ROMARRO-222458 format. One record per residue: x, y, z of N, C-alpha, C in turn; residue in one letter. Coordinates in steps of 0.02 Angstrom, whole numbers, padded with zeros to 5 digits. Example, Ala and Ser with C-alpha at 12.3 -4.5 7.8 and 13.67 -1.06 7.14 Angstrom:
BEGIN
n.u	n.v	n.w	ca.u	ca.v	ca.w	c.u	c.v	c.w	code
00660	-00284	00390	00615	-00225	00390	00660	-00165	00390	a
00642	-00112	00354	00684	-00053	00357	00645	00002	00394	s
END
This chain:
BEGIN
n.u	n.v	n.w	ca.u	ca.v	ca.w	c.u	c.v	c.w	code
00044	-00059	00000	00000	00000	00000	00045	00061	00000	x
00036	00109	-00048	00077	00169	-00054	00036	00231	-00038	x
00062	00275	00007	00028	00338	00020	00044	00387	-00037	x
00006	00441	-00040	00019	00493	-00091	00010	00561	-00059	x
00045	00611	-00082	00040	00678	-00055	00109	00711	-00056	x
00122	00759	-00011	00186	00794	-00009	00234	00757	00037	x
00296	00778	00036	00350	00749	00077	00364	00676	00055	x
00401	00643	00100	00420	00574	00083	00362	00527	00097	x
00339	00494	00046	00282	00449	00052	00305	00381	00080	x
00258	00347	00110	00272	00283	00141	00231	00227	00108	x
00255	00164	00120	00219	00106	00094	00218	00050	00146	x
00172	00004	00137	00168	-00055	00180	00149	-00114	00136	x
00177	-00171	00152	00163	-00231	00110	00128	-00285	00151	x
00096	-00329	00117	00062	-00387	00147	00056	-00443	00096	x
00033	-00500	00117	00026	-00558	00072	-00045	-00585	00079	x
-00077	-00597	00023	-00142	-00630	00020	-00131	-00698	-00014	x
-00145	-00752	00022	-00141	-00819	-00007	-00211	-00843	-00021	x
-00225	-00858	-00084	-00292	-00882	-00105	-00287	-00956	-00121	x
-00321	-00997	-00081	-00321	-01070	-00092	-00375	-01088	-00142	x
-00361	-01136	-00185	-00413	-01159	-00232	-00463	-01204	-00197	x
-00521	-01211	-00226	-00567	-01262	-00202	-00538	-01330	-00221	x
-00553	-01383	-00183	-00527	-01449	-00201	-00562	-01475	-00264	x
-00532	-01526	-00293	-00563	-01562	-00349	-00565	-01636	-00332	x
-00612	-01671	-00362	-00617	-01744	-00353	-00631	-01775	-00421	x
-00593	-01826	-00439	-00600	-01857	-00505	-00663	-01900	-00509	x
-00681	-01918	-00570	-00736	-01964	-00583	-00707	-02027	-00616	x
-00690	-02078	-00576	-00660	-02138	-00605	-00706	-02172	-00655	x
-00677	-02203	-00705	-00717	-02235	-00758	-00757	-02294	-00730	x
-00735	-02323	-00674	-00769	-02382	-00647	-00810	-02365	-00584	x
-00831	-02301	-00577	-00868	-02282	-00517	-00937	-02313	-00514	x
-00965	-02332	-00572	-01029	-02369	-00574	-01013	-02442	-00589	x
-01035	-02487	-00545	-01019	-02558	-00555	-01080	-02602	-00544	x
-01080	-02659	-00578	-01133	-02709	-00574	-01099	-02774	-00556	x
-01108	-02798	-00494	-01073	-02858	-00472	-01120	-02905	-00435	x
-01095	-02965	-00422	-01133	-03015	-00385	-01120	-03008	-00310	x
-01168	-03027	-00270	-01162	-03025	-00198	-01103	-03069	-00176	x
-01068	-03049	-00123	-01011	-03085	-00096	-00953	-03092	-00145	x
-00948	-03047	-00193	-00894	-03046	-00242	-00854	-02982	-00232	x
-00788	-02986	-00237	-00745	-02927	-00226	-00759	-02873	-00279	x
-00768	-02812	-00254	-00776	-02754	-00298	-00710	-02737	-00330	x
-00711	-02717	-00393	-00651	-02689	-00424	-00640	-02620	-00393	x
-00586	-02612	-00355	-00575	-02551	-00315	-00587	-02488	-00356	x
-00622	-02440	-00325	-00638	-02376	-00357	-00596	-02322	-00323	x
-00553	-02287	-00362	-00508	-02238	-00333	-00524	-02168	-00358	x
-00540	-02123	-00311	-00552	-02053	-00326	-00489	-02013	-00310	x
-00463	-01976	-00359	-00405	-01933	-00347	-00430	-01865	-00325	x
-00403	-01840	-00268	-00427	-01778	-00238	-00369	-01729	-00233	x
-00380	-01666	-00254	-00328	-01615	-00250	-00354	-01556	-00211	x
-00307	-01511	-00192	-00327	-01449	-00158	-00324	-01456	-00083	x
-00351	-01405	-00048	-00344	-01402	00025	-00393	-01448	00061	x
-00382	-01514	00056	-00426	-01562	00089	-00388	-01597	00145	x
-00425	-01620	00194	-00396	-01659	00249	-00420	-01731	00248	x
-00466	-01746	00203	-00492	-01814	00199	-00553	-01817	00154	x
-00589	-01873	00158	-00651	-01883	00121	-00690	-01938	00155	x
-00755	-01940	00141	-00798	-01992	00170	-00849	-02013	00117	x
-00882	-02069	00130	-00931	-02095	00083	-00994	-02116	00120	x
-01052	-02105	00088	-01116	-02128	00114	-01152	-02167	00060	x
-01195	-02213	00080	-01238	-02249	00033	-01212	-02316	00008	x
-01155	-02339	00034	-01128	-02403	00011	-01166	-02461	00042	x
-01169	-02519	00007	-01199	-02579	00037	-01153	-02607	00092	x
-01182	-02647	00137	-01142	-02680	00188	-01087	-02721	00154	x
-01027	-02719	00184	-00971	-02756	00156	-00923	-02713	00116	x
-00945	-02653	00097	-00901	-02606	00061	-00885	-02547	00106	x
-00825	-02519	00097	-00806	-02461	00136	-00756	-02419	00096	x
-00743	-02358	00121	-00697	-02313	00087	-00643	-02290	00135	x
-00583	-02276	00108	-00528	-02251	00150	-00490	-02197	00111	x
-00466	-02148	00149	-00429	-02092	00120	-00355	-02096	00139	x
-00312	-02084	00090	-00240	-02082	00103	-00205	-02041	00050	x
-00172	-01988	00070	-00129	-01947	00027	-00161	-01930	-00040	x
-00218	-01897	-00038	-00250	-01874	-00099	-00288	-01926	-00138	x
-00298	-01984	-00109	-00336	-02037	-00144	-00388	-02065	-00096	x
-00450	-02072	-00121	-00503	-02104	-00083	-00523	-02167	-00120	x
-00518	-02225	-00086	-00529	-02290	-00119	-00586	-02327	-00087	x
-00632	-02351	-00130	-00687	-02393	-00108	-00670	-02465	-00125	x
-00678	-02511	-00077	-00661	-02581	-00089	-00704	-02625	-00044	x
-00697	-02691	-00053	-00733	-02740	-00012	-00776	-02786	-00053	x
-00817	-02826	-00019	-00863	-02873	-00050	-00933	-02862	-00022	x
-00982	-02841	-00062	-01049	-02827	-00037	-01084	-02889	-00011	x
-01117	-02882	00046	-01153	-02939	00076	-01228	-02931	00073	x
-01251	-02880	00036	-01323	-02871	00026	-01336	-02851	-00047	x
-01393	-02874	-00073	-01410	-02860	-00142	-01453	-02797	-00147	x
-01452	-02765	-00206	-01491	-02705	-00217	-01453	-02655	-00259	x
-01483	-02596	-00269	-01451	-02542	-00305	-01434	-02487	-00255	x
-01370	-02468	-00252	-01346	-02422	-00201	-01314	-02360	-00234	x
-01346	-02303	-00225	-01319	-02239	-00248	-01276	-02210	-00191	x
-01212	-02201	-00205	-01167	-02177	-00152	-01138	-02108	-00170	x
-01114	-02073	-00119	-01085	-02007	-00127	-01019	-02002	-00089	x
-00966	-01980	-00123	-00902	-01967	-00091	-00896	-01891	-00082	x
-00881	-01869	-00021	-00877	-01798	-00005	-00809	-01782	00025	x
-00775	-01732	-00003	-00711	-01711	00025	-00722	-01671	00089	x
-00669	-01664	00130	-00673	-01624	00191	-00611	-01582	00197	x
-00618	-01523	00228	-00561	-01478	00236	-00583	-01406	00227	x
-00538	-01364	00200	-00552	-01293	00191	-00585	-01280	00123	x
-00610	-01219	00116	-00640	-01196	00053	-00704	-01235	00037	x
-00728	-01228	-00024	-00791	-01261	-00044	-00776	-01333	-00062	x
-00803	-01379	-00023	-00790	-01450	-00033	-00830	-01477	-00092	x
-00806	-01532	-00120	-00837	-01561	-00180	-00862	-01631	-00166	x
-00907	-01654	-00210	-00934	-01722	-00205	-00931	-01757	-00272	x
-00934	-01822	-00269	-00937	-01864	-00329	-00984	-01921	-00313	x
-01027	-01940	-00361	-01076	-01993	-00348	-01064	-02052	-00394	x
-01093	-02109	-00375	-01089	-02170	-00416	-01144	-02218	-00395	x
-01150	-02272	-00432	-01201	-02323	-00418	-01169	-02392	-00419	x
-01183	-02430	-00367	-01161	-02500	-00365	-01223	-02544	-00363	x
-01230	-02586	-00414	-01286	-02633	-00417	-01261	-02702	-00397	x
-01291	-02730	-00345	-01269	-02795	-00320	-01324	-02846	-00335	x
-01306	-02895	-00378	-01354	-02948	-00395	-01353	-03003	-00343	x
-01411	-03032	-00326	-01411	-03088	-00279	-01392	-03152	-00314	x
-01374	-03203	-00276	-01367	-03270	-00306	-01437	-03296	-00322	x
-01444	-03337	-00373	-01511	-03364	-00389	-01533	-03414	-00335	x
-01596	-03429	-00335	-01623	-03481	-00291	-01661	-03532	-00334	x
-01667	-03592	-00308	-01706	-03644	-00342	-01749	-03678	-00289	x
-01813	-03687	-00304	-01860	-03714	-00255	-01850	-03790	-00247	x
-01885	-03817	-00196	-01884	-03889	-00183	-01956	-03914	-00191	x
-01974	-03936	-00251	-02043	-03961	-00261	-02058	-04021	-00216	x
-02119	-04025	-00192	-02138	-04080	-00148	-02138	-04147	-00185	x
-02144	-04145	-00251	-02147	-04208	-00290	-02082	-04221	-00329	x
-02026	-04194	-00305	-01963	-04203	-00342	-01939	-04276	-00341	x
-01958	-04314	-00289	-01943	-04386	-00286	-02007	-04424	-00304	x
-02002	-04466	-00356	-02062	-04503	-00377	-02046	-04576	-00391	x
-02098	-04618	-00383	-02094	-04689	-00400	-02151	-04704	-00447	x
-02134	-04732	-00506	-02186	-04745	-00555	-02167	-04806	-00597	x
-02215	-04829	-00636	-02203	-04888	-00679	-02172	-04867	-00745	x
-02134	-04913	-00774	-02105	-04900	-00840	-02160	-04885	-00890	x
-02145	-04841	-00938	-02192	-04820	-00991	-02255	-04785	-00963	x
-02248	-04754	-00904	-02302	-04715	-00873	-02278	-04643	-00866	x
-02320	-04596	-00883	-02300	-04525	-00879	-02285	-04505	-00807	x
-02230	-04468	-00799	-02212	-04441	-00734	-02259	-04382	-00718	x
-02272	-04372	-00654	-02310	-04313	-00632	-02261	-04254	-00639	x
-02276	-04206	-00682	-02230	-04151	-00697	-02199	-04122	-00633	x
-02133	-04112	-00635	-02096	-04084	-00577	-02073	-04014	-00597	x
-02094	-03963	-00560	-02077	-03894	-00577	-02034	-03861	-00524	x
-01976	-03837	-00546	-01930	-03800	-00503	-01936	-03726	-00518	x
-01949	-03685	-00467	-01951	-03613	-00476	-01881	-03585	-00465	x
-01857	-03545	-00513	-01789	-03519	-00513	-01791	-03443	-00518	x
-01752	-03409	-00474	-01751	-03336	-00474	-01690	-03309	-00511	x
-01695	-03245	-00531	-01639	-03210	-00563	-01583	-03203	-00511	x
-01521	-03197	-00535	-01501	-03185	-00605	-01489	-03248	-00647	x
-01517	-03305	-00626	-01512	-03365	-00668	-01549	-03351	-00734	x
-01521	-03376	-00788	-01551	-03366	-00854	-01573	-03431	-00886	x
-01563	-03486	-00850	-01582	-03551	-00877	-01567	-03606	-00827	x
-01577	-03669	-00848	-01562	-03726	-00806	-01556	-03788	-00851	x
-01524	-03840	-00823	-01517	-03903	-00859	-01522	-03959	-00808	x
-01531	-04020	-00834	-01538	-04078	-00789	-01494	-04135	-00814	x
-01466	-04172	-00767	-01428	-04233	-00783	-01455	-04290	-00741	x
-01449	-04352	-00767	-01466	-04411	-00728	-01536	-04438	-00737	x
-01576	-04409	-00782	-01644	-04434	-00792	-01643	-04498	-00833	x
-01694	-04541	-00824	-01699	-04600	-00866	-01719	-04582	-00937	x
-01704	-04625	-00984	-01725	-04615	-01053	-01800	-04604	-01055	x
-01821	-04558	-01098	-01892	-04542	-01106	-01914	-04482	-01065	x
-01870	-04457	-01021	-01887	-04398	-00981	-01838	-04342	-00997	x
-01861	-04280	-00991	-01818	-04222	-01005	-01843	-04162	-00965	x
-01804	-04108	-00967	-01822	-04047	-00933	-01819	-03987	-00980	x
-01862	-03938	-00968	-01862	-03876	-01008	-01867	-03816	-00962	x
-01833	-03762	-00983	-01834	-03699	-00944	-01873	-03646	-00981	x
-01916	-03610	-00945	-01953	-03554	-00974	-01976	-03506	-00919	x
-01957	-03443	-00926	-01981	-03390	-00882	-01973	-03406	-00807	x
-01914	-03428	-00788	-01901	-03440	-00717	-01928	-03506	-00690	x
-01948	-03550	-00735	-01973	-03616	-00713	-01939	-03671	-00753	x
-01915	-03722	-00718	-01886	-03780	-00751	-01930	-03840	-00737	x
-01956	-03871	-00790	-02005	-03924	-00783	-01980	-03990	-00812	x
-01984	-04043	-00772	-01966	-04110	-00794	-02030	-04148	-00811	x
-02030	-04176	-00872	-02088	-04213	-00896	-02064	-04275	-00934	x
-02112	-04316	-00956	-02095	-04372	-00999	-02119	-04439	-00972	x
-02101	-04490	-01008	-02120	-04559	-00992	-02058	-04603	-00992	x
-02036	-04628	-00935	-01975	-04667	-00933	-01982	-04732	-00972	x
-01930	-04749	-01010	-01932	-04810	-01051	-01883	-04862	-01026	x
-01851	-04849	-00969	-01806	-04898	-00938	-01821	-04901	-00864	x
-01808	-04960	-00833	-01820	-04968	-00762	-01756	-04955	-00723	x
-01765	-04938	-00659	-01707	-04926	-00616	-01719	-04868	-00569	x
-01667	-04851	-00530	-01670	-04793	-00486	-01623	-04741	-00513	x
-01649	-04681	-00526	-01612	-04628	-00559	-01607	-04566	-00514	x
-01547	-04551	-00493	-01534	-04489	-00455	-01519	-04434	-00506	x
-01558	-04381	-00505	-01549	-04327	-00554	-01531	-04262	-00518	x
-01500	-04217	-00557	-01481	-04152	-00530	-01501	-04097	-00578	x
-01535	-04045	-00552	-01552	-03986	-00592	-01503	-03931	-00572	x
-01469	-03902	-00622	-01420	-03849	-00611	-01443	-03785	-00645	x
-01443	-03729	-00607	-01460	-03665	-00638	-01399	-03640	-00677	x
-01411	-03592	-00722	-01356	-03562	-00761	-01367	-03487	-00765	x
-01313	-03450	-00772	-01317	-03377	-00776	-01260	-03346	-00737	x
-01270	-03285	-00710	-01217	-03251	-00673	-01223	-03266	-00599	x
-01171	-03247	-00561	-01166	-03257	-00489	-01159	-03332	-00473	x
-01165	-03350	-00409	-01155	-03419	-00387	-01218	-03459	-00401	x
-01213	-03507	-00446	-01271	-03546	-00467	-01288	-03600	-00416	x
-01350	-03623	-00418	-01376	-03672	-00369	-01398	-03736	-00404	x
-01406	-03789	-00365	-01430	-03853	-00392	-01480	-03883	-00344	x
-01519	-03929	-00370	-01568	-03965	-00331	-01568	-04038	-00356	x
-01575	-04086	-00311	-01573	-04156	-00331	-01639	-04190	-00316	x
-01650	-04247	-00350	-01710	-04287	-00339	-01697	-04358	-00361	x
-01745	-04402	-00348	-01740	-04473	-00366	-01803	-04495	-00403	x
-01793	-04527	-00459	-01848	-04558	-00496	-01838	-04633	-00494	x
-01886	-04668	-00464	-01883	-04742	-00463	-01934	-04769	-00513	x
-01908	-04806	-00561	-01951	-04832	-00615	-01955	-04907	-00605	x
END
């Protein structure tokens, strides 16, 4: 600051330090679609500026976030299914910033236990149809171990065993779901 006028003028100096607002990156993998109890591909947010840390809200159980030296990382294995919108928020001086993402956690499929899955019948006699109810994310099912003349078909979340056995014996069969996540199976016995 400089005075003005007559005689010897005087001045005084000072310093103004202007800090920037922080920034937080948007990782390309911030939105993920995974199976329950499966490790998340770690999500790393790079943070700059006058921050002292960061925190996250909205994660499913089993996932958490940690801050270290300008990086906030989300990791873990989700233990609940659903769609989770989360928010990472920086902390410190100036105007803090946020970044959002979505983690979709698919459940493992399920397969029902029909009351008539074990049957005893005569050769060349139609089996009483056996229907297994299967939930998403299974996209199909197959069966092994049936006697000749019997087969299974999948349609709209239901796997049905039908037919007429043409051979005698005791047949232990297994129905296996197919699709994403940890698939399930169900067993039964056909006595002909």
